[in-house]
C-alpha positions, 0 to 999 in steps of 0.5 A: 361108829365106823370101820376105819381100817387104819384105827383098826390096825392101830387098836391090834397092834396094841392087843397080843389078843386081837393079833392072834384072834386075827390070825386064826381068822385069816387061818380057819376062815381063807381070808385076806387082811383086808377081809379079816379086819372087817370081821374081826371089826364086827365081831370085837368092836361094832356094835358094844363089843368087848373092843369098841371103848378103846378103838373109839378112843382112838378115834378121839386121839386121832381128831 
């Protein structure tokens, strides 16, 4: 599975919990949004994360 910025943004747009988590990451670690998106991807999506299936479903819809 590959990180795709636009896909990650869509996933977050539709999920309040992920929106909150993104803001927390940005504030807590003083990250720019792009870096926080990647961190959130690795924490919550990649490698069997909680949102992996939702992320993969977006990939299927795109294709």
